[in-house]
C-alpha positions as CSV (number, residue, x, y, z in Angstrom):
1,M,0.0,0.0,0.0
2,R,1.3,3.4,-0.9
3,N,1.6,5.9,2.0
4,P,0.3,9.2,0.8
5,L,2.6,11.1,3.1
6,F,5.5,10.5,0.7
7,R,5.5,12.5,-2.6
8,P,6.8,11.8,-5.1
9,R,7.2,8.1,-4.6
10,A,10.6,6.8,-5.4
11,L,11.2,7.1,-9.1
12,V,9.5,5.7,-8.7
13,A,34.2,-21.6,9.5
14,A,32.0,-22.8,12.0
15,G,32.4,-22.3,15.7
16,T,32.5,-19.2,17.9
17,A,36.3,-19.1,17.9
18,A,36.2,-18.6,14.2
19,V,33.7,-15.8,14.3
20,L,35.2,-12.4,13.5
21,A,33.7,-8.9,13.6
22,L,36.1,-6.1,12.4
23,S,35.7,-2.4,12.7
24,A,37.2,-0.7,9.7
25,A,36.4,3.0,9.3
26,A,38.4,3.2,6.1
27,C,38.6,-0.3,4.8
28,G,38.7,-1.2,1.1
29,D,35.9,-1.8,-1.3
30,S,33.3,-4.5,-0.5
31,G,35.0,-7.0,-2.8
32,E,38.2,-6.8,-0.8
33,S,36.8,-8.2,2.4
34,S,37.3,-11.8,3.5
35,A,34.3,-11.7,5.9
36,D,31.0,-13.4,5.1
37,L,29.1,-10.1,5.3
38,T,30.3,-6.5,4.9
39,F,28.2,-3.9,6.8
40,W,28.6,-0.2,5.9
41,H,27.0,2.6,7.9
42,I,27.5,6.4,8.4
43,Q,27.5,6.7,12.2
44,N,31.2,7.3,12.6
45,E,31.1,8.7,16.2
46,D,30.4,7.0,19.4
47,P,28.0,6.0,20.9
48,M,26.4,4.8,17.6
49,K,29.6,3.7,16.0
50,G,30.1,1.4,19.0
51,T,26.4,0.3,19.1
52,W,26.4,-0.9,15.5
53,Q,29.6,-2.7,16.1
54,A,28.3,-4.4,19.3
55,I,25.1,-5.5,17.6
56,A,27.1,-6.9,14.7
57,D,29.4,-8.7,17.1
58,E,26.5,-10.2,19.0
59,W,24.8,-11.5,15.9
60,A,28.0,-12.8,14.5
61,E,28.7,-14.8,17.6
62,D,25.2,-16.3,17.6
63,S,25.1,-17.0,13.8
64,G,28.6,-18.1,13.2
65,T,28.8,-15.6,10.3
66,T,31.8,-13.3,10.0
67,V,31.0,-9.6,9.7
68,E,33.2,-6.6,8.8
69,V,31.8,-3.3,9.9
70,S,32.8,0.0,8.3
71,A,31.8,3.4,9.7
72,I,32.1,5.9,6.9
73,L,31.7,9.7,6.8
74,N,28.5,10.7,5.0
75,E,30.0,12.3,1.9
76,D,32.7,9.7,1.7
77,F,30.0,7.0,1.9
78,K,28.0,8.5,-1.0
79,A,31.1,8.8,-3.2
80,R,32.1,5.2,-2.4
81,M,28.6,3.9,-3.0
82,S,28.5,5.6,-6.4
83,T,31.7,3.8,-7.4
84,Q,30.4,0.5,-6.0
85,T,27.1,0.9,-7.8
86,Q,28.8,1.5,-11.1
87,A,31.0,-1.5,-10.5
88,G,28.0,-3.6,-9.7
89,D,29.6,-4.6,-6.3
90,L,27.6,-3.4,-3.3
91,P,28.4,-4.1,0.3
92,G,26.4,-6.9,1.9
93,L,24.4,-4.5,4.0
94,Y,24.5,-0.8,3.6
95,Q,23.0,2.5,4.6
96,T,20.3,3.9,2.3
97,W,17.8,6.7,2.3
98,G,15.6,5.0,-0.2
99,G,14.1,7.0,-3.1
100,G,15.6,7.3,-6.6
101,V,19.1,6.3,-5.5
102,L,17.8,3.0,-4.2
103,A,15.6,2.6,-7.2
104,E,18.5,2.9,-9.6
105,Q,20.4,0.2,-7.7
106,V,17.2,-2.0,-7.8
107,E,16.8,-1.5,-11.5
108,A,20.4,-2.6,-12.0
109,G,19.6,-5.9,-10.2
110,L,22.0,-5.1,-7.3
111,V,19.6,-5.2,-4.3
112,R,17.9,-8.0,-2.5
113,D,14.1,-8.1,-2.4
114,I,13.2,-8.5,1.3
115,S,9.4,-8.3,0.9
116,G,9.0,-11.7,2.6
117,L,11.1,-10.8,5.7
118,P,9.2,-12.4,8.6
119,C,9.9,-9.6,11.1
120,L,8.3,-6.7,9.2
121,D,5.4,-6.7,11.7
122,K,7.8,-5.0,14.1
123,V,7.9,-1.9,11.9
124,N,5.4,0.9,11.3
125,P,4.3,0.4,7.7
126,A,4.6,4.1,7.0
127,A,8.4,3.8,7.6
128,L,8.7,1.3,4.8
129,E,7.3,3.6,2.0
130,A,10.6,5.2,0.9
131,Y,12.2,1.7,0.5
132,T,9.3,0.2,-1.5
133,I,9.7,0.1,-5.2
134,D,7.1,-1.3,-7.6
135,G,5.4,-3.0,-4.7
136,K,8.5,-4.7,-3.4
137,L,10.5,-3.9,-0.2
138,Y,14.3,-3.4,-0.4
139,A,15.4,-2.1,2.9
140,V,14.6,-2.0,6.6
141,P,14.4,1.4,8.4
142,Y,16.0,2.4,11.7
143,D,15.1,6.1,12.0
144,Q,12.5,8.5,10.6
145,G,11.8,12.1,11.1
146,V,11.5,15.6,9.6
147,V,13.7,18.5,8.6
148,G,13.2,21.8,10.4
149,F,15.0,24.6,12.1
150,W,16.8,23.6,15.3
151,Y,17.5,26.9,17.2
152,N,19.2,28.2,20.3
153,K,16.6,29.8,22.5
154,D,19.2,31.7,24.5
155,L,20.6,33.3,21.4
156,F,17.2,34.2,20.1
157,A,16.4,35.9,23.4
158,Q,19.7,37.8,23.3
159,A,18.5,39.2,19.9
160,G,15.1,40.1,21.4
161,I,13.2,37.4,19.5
162,T,10.4,36.2,21.7
163,A,8.9,33.5,19.5
164,P,10.0,31.4,16.4
165,P,9.0,32.9,13.0
166,A,5.8,31.6,11.4
167,T,6.3,33.2,8.0
168,W,9.3,33.8,5.7
169,D,9.0,37.5,6.2
170,E,9.3,37.0,10.0
171,F,12.2,34.7,9.4
172,I,14.1,37.3,7.4
173,A,13.4,39.9,10.1
174,D,14.7,37.6,12.8
175,V,17.9,36.9,10.7
176,Q,18.4,40.7,10.7
177,L,17.8,41.0,14.4
178,L,20.4,38.3,15.1
179,K,22.9,40.0,12.9
180,D,22.2,43.3,14.6
181,A,23.0,41.6,17.9
182,D,26.3,40.3,16.5
183,I,25.0,36.7,16.6
184,T,25.6,34.4,13.6
185,P,22.1,33.6,12.5
186,I,22.6,30.3,10.6
187,A,25.1,27.5,10.6
188,L,25.6,25.9,7.2
189,G,27.8,23.2,5.8
190,G,28.1,24.7,2.4
191,G,31.0,22.4,1.3
192,D,28.8,19.4,1.5
193,K,26.1,21.0,-0.6
194,W,23.1,18.8,0.5
195,P,22.3,21.0,3.6
196,I,21.8,23.9,1.2
197,H,19.2,22.0,-1.0
198,Y,16.9,21.8,2.0
199,Y,16.3,25.6,1.7
200,W,15.5,25.6,-2.0
201,T,13.3,22.5,-1.6
202,Y,11.3,24.0,1.2
203,L,10.8,27.3,-0.6
204,V,9.5,25.4,-3.6
205,M,7.2,23.4,-1.4
206,R,5.8,26.6,0.1
207,L,5.6,28.5,-3.2
208,A,4.2,25.7,-5.4
209,G,2.9,23.3,-2.9
210,L,3.8,19.6,-2.9
211,D,1.5,19.1,-5.9
212,G,3.5,21.7,-7.9
213,L,6.8,20.1,-6.9
214,Q,5.5,16.6,-7.8
215,A,4.2,17.9,-11.1
216,G,7.6,19.3,-12.0
217,A,9.3,16.1,-11.2
218,E,6.8,14.0,-13.1
219,A,7.2,16.2,-16.2
220,G,11.0,16.5,-15.7
221,D,10.6,20.3,-16.0
222,F,11.1,22.9,-13.3
223,S,10.1,25.8,-15.4
224,D,7.2,26.9,-13.3
225,P,7.9,30.4,-12.0
226,A,7.8,29.1,-8.4
227,F,11.0,27.3,-8.9
228,V,12.8,30.5,-10.1
229,Q,11.2,32.5,-7.3
230,A,12.4,30.0,-4.7
231,G,16.0,30.4,-6.1
232,Q,15.6,34.2,-5.8
233,M,14.5,34.0,-2.2
234,L,17.4,31.8,-1.3
235,A,19.8,34.1,-3.1
236,D,18.3,37.1,-1.2
237,L,18.9,35.2,2.1
238,A,22.5,34.5,1.1
239,A,23.0,38.2,0.3
240,M,22.3,39.0,3.9
241,E,25.5,37.0,4.8
242,P,23.7,35.1,7.6
243,F,26.1,32.1,7.7
244,Q,29.2,31.5,9.8
245,E,32.6,32.5,8.4
246,G,34.0,29.8,6.1
247,Y,30.6,28.2,5.5
248,E,31.4,28.0,1.8
249,S,33.8,25.1,2.3
250,A,32.5,23.8,5.7
251,P,31.3,20.2,6.0
252,Y,28.3,19.2,7.9
253,D,29.6,16.5,10.2
254,K,33.2,17.3,11.2
255,T,34.7,19.3,14.0
256,D,34.7,22.5,11.9
257,G,31.3,21.9,10.3
258,Q,27.7,23.0,10.6
259,A,26.8,20.6,13.5
260,A,29.8,21.6,15.5
261,V,29.0,25.3,15.1
262,M,25.6,24.8,16.5
263,G,26.8,22.5,19.3
264,E,29.3,25.1,20.4
265,G,26.6,27.8,20.5
266,L,28.3,29.8,17.7
267,A,25.1,30.2,15.6
268,A,21.5,30.6,16.4
269,M,19.9,28.0,14.1
270,E,20.4,25.3,11.5
271,L,17.9,23.7,9.0
272,M,18.5,20.0,9.6
273,G,16.8,16.6,10.2
274,Q,16.0,14.7,13.4
275,W,19.6,13.6,13.9
276,A,20.7,17.2,14.5
277,P,20.9,17.3,18.3
278,Q,23.1,14.2,18.5
279,A,25.3,15.4,15.7
280,Q,25.7,18.7,17.4
281,R,27.1,16.9,20.5
282,D,29.2,14.4,18.5
283,N,30.9,16.9,16.4
284,S,31.4,19.7,18.9
285,G,32.6,17.5,21.8
286,T,30.1,19.5,24.0
287,E,26.7,18.9,25.4
288,G,25.3,21.2,22.8
289,P,22.7,23.8,23.6
290,G,20.9,21.5,26.1
291,D,17.6,22.8,27.4
292,A,18.1,25.9,25.2
293,L,17.6,23.8,22.0
294,G,14.2,24.3,20.3
295,F,12.6,23.5,17.0
296,F,10.3,25.2,14.5
297,P,9.0,24.1,11.1
298,F,10.2,25.8,7.9
299,P,8.0,29.0,7.8
300,A,5.1,29.5,5.4
301,V,5.5,31.9,2.5
302,E,2.7,34.3,2.4
303,G,0.5,33.8,-0.7
304,G,1.9,30.3,-1.4
305,P,-0.2,27.2,-1.2
306,G,2.3,25.2,0.8
307,T,1.8,25.1,4.6
308,A,4.2,24.7,7.6
309,T,2.7,21.2,8.2
310,E,4.2,19.9,4.9
311,F,7.6,18.6,5.8
312,L,10.8,17.6,4.1
313,G,11.9,14.4,5.7
314,G,12.8,10.8,5.7
315,G,15.2,8.6,7.6
316,G,17.8,6.0,7.5
317,G,17.6,2.3,6.6
318,F,19.7,-0.7,5.5
319,A,19.5,-2.5,2.2
320,A,21.1,-5.8,1.3
321,S,23.1,-6.6,-1.8
322,A,21.6,-9.1,-4.1
323,E,24.9,-11.1,-3.7
324,A,24.8,-11.0,0.1
325,P,24.6,-14.4,1.9
326,E,21.1,-15.6,2.9
327,E,22.1,-14.9,6.5
328,V,21.8,-11.2,5.9
329,E,18.0,-11.5,6.3
330,D,18.5,-12.9,9.8
331,F,20.7,-10.0,10.6
332,M,18.1,-7.5,9.3
333,C,15.5,-9.1,11.6
334,Y,18.0,-9.0,14.5
335,L,18.3,-5.2,14.0
336,L,14.5,-5.0,14.2
337,E,14.2,-6.8,17.5
338,E,12.6,-4.4,19.9
339,E,15.5,-4.5,22.4
340,N,17.9,-3.6,19.6
341,Q,15.6,-0.9,18.2
342,A,15.5,0.5,21.8
343,R,19.3,0.6,21.9
344,I,19.5,2.3,18.5
345,V,17.0,5.0,19.5
346,K,18.6,5.6,22.9
347,D,22.3,5.6,21.8
348,G,21.6,7.5,18.6
349,N,19.0,9.8,20.0
350,M,16.8,8.7,17.1
351,S,13.1,8.5,16.3
352,T,11.5,5.1,16.5
353,V,10.1,3.3,13.5
354,A,8.6,0.6,15.7
355,A,5.1,-0.7,15.1
356,N,4.8,-0.5,18.9
357,P,6.6,2.7,19.8
358,S,5.9,2.5,23.6
359,A,7.9,-0.8,23.7
360,V,10.9,0.9,22.2
361,V,10.7,4.4,23.7
362,P,8.5,4.3,26.8
363,E,9.7,7.8,27.9
364,P,10.9,9.9,25.0
365,N,13.5,12.6,25.9
366,A,12.8,16.2,25.0
367,E,14.5,16.1,21.6
368,Q,12.7,12.9,20.6
369,Q,9.4,14.4,21.7
370,I,10.0,17.3,19.4
371,V,10.3,15.0,16.4
372,I,7.3,12.9,17.5
373,D,5.2,16.1,17.9
374,A,6.3,17.5,14.5
375,M,5.5,14.2,12.7
376,A,2.1,14.1,14.4
377,T,1.3,17.5,12.9
378,A,2.6,16.6,9.4
379,T,-0.1,16.6,6.7
380,A,2.4,15.5,4.0
381,M,6.0,14.6,3.7
382,Q,8.6,14.9,0.8
383,L,11.7,12.8,0.7
384,Y,14.9,14.8,0.4
385,L,15.3,15.6,-3.3
386,D,18.9,14.3,-3.6
387,Q,17.5,10.9,-2.6
388,A,14.0,11.0,-4.0
389,Y,15.2,11.7,-7.6
390,P,17.6,9.7,-9.7
391,P,21.2,10.3,-8.6
392,A,22.1,12.5,-11.6
393,I,19.1,14.8,-10.8
394,G,19.7,14.9,-7.0
395,S,23.4,15.7,-7.4
396,T,22.5,18.5,-9.8
397,V,20.1,20.0,-7.4
398,N,22.8,20.0,-4.7
399,D,25.4,21.5,-7.1
400,A,23.0,24.2,-8.2
401,S,22.0,25.0,-4.6
402,Q,25.7,25.6,-3.8
403,G,26.2,27.7,-6.9
404,L,23.2,29.8,-6.1
405,I,24.2,30.9,-2.6
406,L,27.8,31.5,-3.7
407,G,26.5,33.8,-6.4
408,E,27.9,31.6,-9.2
409,L,24.4,30.9,-10.6
410,T,21.3,33.0,-11.0
411,P,17.9,31.5,-10.1
412,E,17.3,31.1,-13.8
413,D,20.6,29.3,-14.2
414,F,19.6,27.0,-11.4
415,V,16.4,25.9,-13.1
416,A,18.1,25.6,-16.5
417,M,20.8,23.4,-15.0
418,V,18.3,21.0,-13.4
419,N,16.1,20.9,-16.5
420,E,19.2,19.9,-18.6
421,A,19.8,17.1,-16.1
422,W,16.1,16.0,-16.4
423,A,16.4,16.1,-20.2
424,A,19.5,13.9,-20.1
425,E,17.6,11.3,-18.0
426,Q,14.8,11.0,-20.5
């Protein structure tokens, strides 16, 4: 069954002594491993790096299957997966966000169909939509949530801001108030590009509505005036110089990146997904803003059909290579056992995808409750464009978003660049 919250749908040797589980943050390609199963994920900081390793170790000991675990930085992971996909040699189990990227791997015959997995009753069916292609399931989720503005209440108060902005005009006014108070308004990992595309996507969602965005994707044509207007509004924001110094080359998830800037209290807000609070702590080496951390949805744009209850979002999951050993399905079910889901949610400060949430998160913390509340208000959800669309389109949106805020592209250039990519796909 299709979940209407997601639009558009994805374009669409025996013995314990012999068991080995290796941690290899920078190991070779999947084909170089001597282990029975290779497992690639992107949580490269503790506690989650250690949690994935421990879960793999436990399952390896019980199953007698050797597992090699690789924790890889987000952007490095994407680059390596692109290479592996082209080579037709995917890791046995690997991180996926679903959407068009997963669909391309499926179309190439590289991914295992897990529709018959016996443990799927442990998952909320809505969390499976992004990984369902032509009625078949190709990944199990471990996290799901939405993208919004995480903000530092103390810094907002210092600037005289008494409530989060509800409209884009109010947002722009608050950016100016923060600048006037000598507070960096926004942390941005411009070097990684994908954090920038959230802004453009949301502005299109507010100006054209999700129906308008879906229509553009289905036609392979972003020529509607709303797409250009979204680019102009993002360019106007960038012209205010609201980002931290060095944002142009800053990554998202390193000690000098976007998450660290927020964690250290050096910027007032960031537009990011449900993983943001933990990433702020992991990358800054601090406790982050703590009780001062708040959340508000991307503002409405006056006159546009989109609403603040329409979210950009998604989550993380794991897909299995078509060449992975049969045991990979048992491992996927092990990941979905409620006690393991509870560990993942607790250690990663993640949102649960469990069919029975209270069994996994009996008492959500404040940050988890924020995500739960946001998802409860969501009237529709759009998967991140760099995952929802085919890789060539998603990467073009990211590239164009970076070019736009750096002043290298006009809003019209942005649309032309993406339309050319659409045309090349057809």
